[in-house]
N, C-alpha and C positions, 0 to 999 in steps of 0.2 A: 030424524035427529038421533035416534038410537044407533043408526049405522055409523053416523059421523062420530058419535061418542065412542063407539067401539074402535073405530080406526084410530082416533086420537089416543085412546088408551093403549092400543097395541103399539103405536109408535113410541109413546112415552116409555112403555115397558122395555122396548128394544134399546132405546137410548140409555135407560137406567142400567140394563144388563151390560151394555158396551162400556159404560163408565166403570162398572164394578170390575169387568175383565181387565181394563187398562190399569186400575189401581193394583190388582193382584200381580200383574206382570212387573209393574214398577217395584212392588215389594220384593218379588223374587230377585230382580236385578240388584236392588239394594243389599239383599242378603248375600248374593254372590260376591258383590264388591267387598263387603265386610270380610267374607271368608278369604278372598284373595289377599286383602290387606293383612289379615291375621297370619296367613301362611308366609307372606313376604317378611313380616316382622320376625317370625320365628327363624326364617332363613338368615335374615340379617344378624339376629342374635347368635346363631350358630357360627356364622362366618366371623363375627367379632370375637367369639370365644376361641375359635381355631387360630385366628390371627394373634390373639394374646398369648396362646400356647406357643406358637412359633417364635414370637418375640422373646418370651421367657427362655425358650430353648437356645436361641441365638445368644442371649445374654450369658447363660451358663457356659456355653462353649467358649465365648470370649473370655469369661473369667478363668476357665480351665487353661486356655492358651496363655493368658497373662501369668498365671501361677507357674505353668511349665517353663515359660521363658525366664521367670525369676529364679526357679530352681536350677535351670541350666546355667544361668549366669553365676549362681552361687557355686555350683559344682566346678565350673571353669576356673573360678577364683581359687577354690580350694586345691584343685589339681595343679594350677600354676604355682601356688605356694609350695605344694608338696614336691613338685619337680625341682624347684629352686633348692629346697632343702636336700633332696637326694643328690643334686649336682654338687652342692657344697660338701656333702659327706664323701662323695666320690673323689673330689679334689683332695680332701683331707686324707682319705685312705691312700691315694696315689702318692701324696707327699710322704706319709708315714712309711709306705712300702719302699719308696725310693731311698729314704733315709736308712731303713734297715738293710737294704741291699748294699748301699754304700759302706755301711759299717762292716758288713761281712766281707766285702771286697777288700777294704782296708786291712781288716784283721787277717784275711787270707794272705795278703801281700806281706804283712809283717811276719807271719808264720813261715812263708817261703823264704824270706830273707834270713830268718834265724836258722832254718834248715840248711841253707847254703853256708852259713857261717860255721856250722859244726860239721858239715860234710867234709870228709878227708880230701885233701888236694893231692891227686895222684901225680901231678907234674912237679910238685915241690919236693925237695929232698926230705928224708925222714928227719924228725926232730932229734935233737941230742937227748941223751938219757936224762939229763937234768933239766930239760925244758919244761915249762909249766904246761899243764893240760889246758885245752881250750875251754872257754866258759860254757857251762851247761845251759840248756834251754831254760827260760824262766818257768818256774813251776806254775805260774798263774796263767800261762797260755792255754792249756786245755780247759781250765775253769772259765776263762774269758769266752772262749768259743762256745762252751756249753751254755753259760748264762745268757749270752747274746741270742743264741738260737731259742732258748726257752722263753725269753722275753717276746720274741716274735710269735711264738705259739700263743702266748697269753693275749697278744694284741690281735690275733686272728690272721696274721701274715704267714699262713701255713707253708706256702711255696718257699718263701725266704727262709723260714725255720728249717725246712727240709734240706736246703742247700747247706746250711751250717752243720746240721747233724751228719750229713753225708761226708762233709769235710772232716769232721771229728773221727768218724769211722775209718776214713782213709789214713789219717795221721796218727791216731792213737788207738789202734785195734785192741790193745791189751790194757787200756786204762781202767781204773776202778769205776769210772762213771759210765762205762759201756752199757750196763743193764738199763740205766736211766736214759741214755741216748737212744737205744733201740726201742724202749718203751714209748718215748715221745715221738720217735720217727713213726711208729705205728699210729699214734694219735693224729699225726698230720694227714693220715690216709683214711680216717674213719668215715668222713663224709664223702670223699671222692671215690675211694675204692676199698670196700670192706675186705676183699681178698688180700690186697697188699697189706692192709692193717694186720690181718691175721698172720701173714707171713712174718712180720716183725715181732708180733706178740709171741709166736712160736719160737723165734730166735732167742727171746728172753728166757722162755721156759726151758728150752733144751740146752742152751749154753750157760745159763746162770740160774739153775733151779733153786739155789739157796738165797737168791737176792730177794729184797723186799718187793720187787716188781713182779716176781714170778707168779704169785697167787692171783694178783689182779689181771695180769696178762692172760692167764689160763681162763679166768672167769669171763673176760671179754671175748676170748675165742668162742666160748659157749654162746654168748649173746649174738655174735655174728652168725654162728651156725643156726641159731633159732630164727634170725631175720631172714636167712636163706630158705627156711622151711625144713631144715635138717634137725628135727626134734631129737633123734637118736644121738647125733653128734653133739648137740647142746647138752643133753643129759649126761653123756659120757664125760664131757669136759667139766661139768659142775660136780659130778661125783668124784672126779679126780681131785678137784679143789678141796672138797670136804675130806677126802682120804689123806691127801699129802700135806695140806695146810689147814688142819682142823681148827687152829686157834686164830686164824687170820680174819680180818673183816670181810674179805672176799668169800670165805667159807660161810659166813652168816648169810650173805647175799645169795650164794649158791643154794643153800638149804631152802631159802624162800622160793627160789625159782623151781627147785625140784618139787617142793610141796604144791606149787601152782600147777605143775604139769600132771599131777596125779588125777586120774579120772574121778 
């Protein structure tokens, strides 16, 4: 009996040990499953966060594109309105320029007609001693030509004004308005050609040194020299203004420029 009991005890012990081993394996499997599920949950959470970040980035890009399209539309609208405004201004300038040129052409034609009226007729016999003298030119003619050209300067039609002043110089070279004509002729060149402007300013200074335009012309010659980088020429012109026209407004301006040039 003891042998049988021992065998039965050994068998029961083996079964018990096998059962314990099986429970441990199951426990390990369960733990591994939990670990895998936890890892998968973490990965799912990370993917969800990355997806949310990508969606937010796409939304920001879409918002930026929408804002850019709206800004571009606004710019196009403003540019179109500005172009229309510029075109309207160009049309107005062309109309004004055309009117000025027509006025000068008509005035030139009138002057030519009057010159022909007073020109001696070489084919006609000489008048009798008691014949009346021919009618003189209207004294308003030079003034009309000067005022018309000056109006074109004030309106910015410098080319048209220049034609009028050139016609004045051709017809009335000794007229009392010649210093003013030469001065404003120079003014028509100040933007386009500083050298041409200085040429006419110099004409004023050399031909009409006692005119009211002489001091200003000499001062502006100095300004043009300074713009060209000729500091010595500018200083010489301004010193001459101060020396020859000490009480003029141009002399005050020249003194200021000379003071600014000092180191």
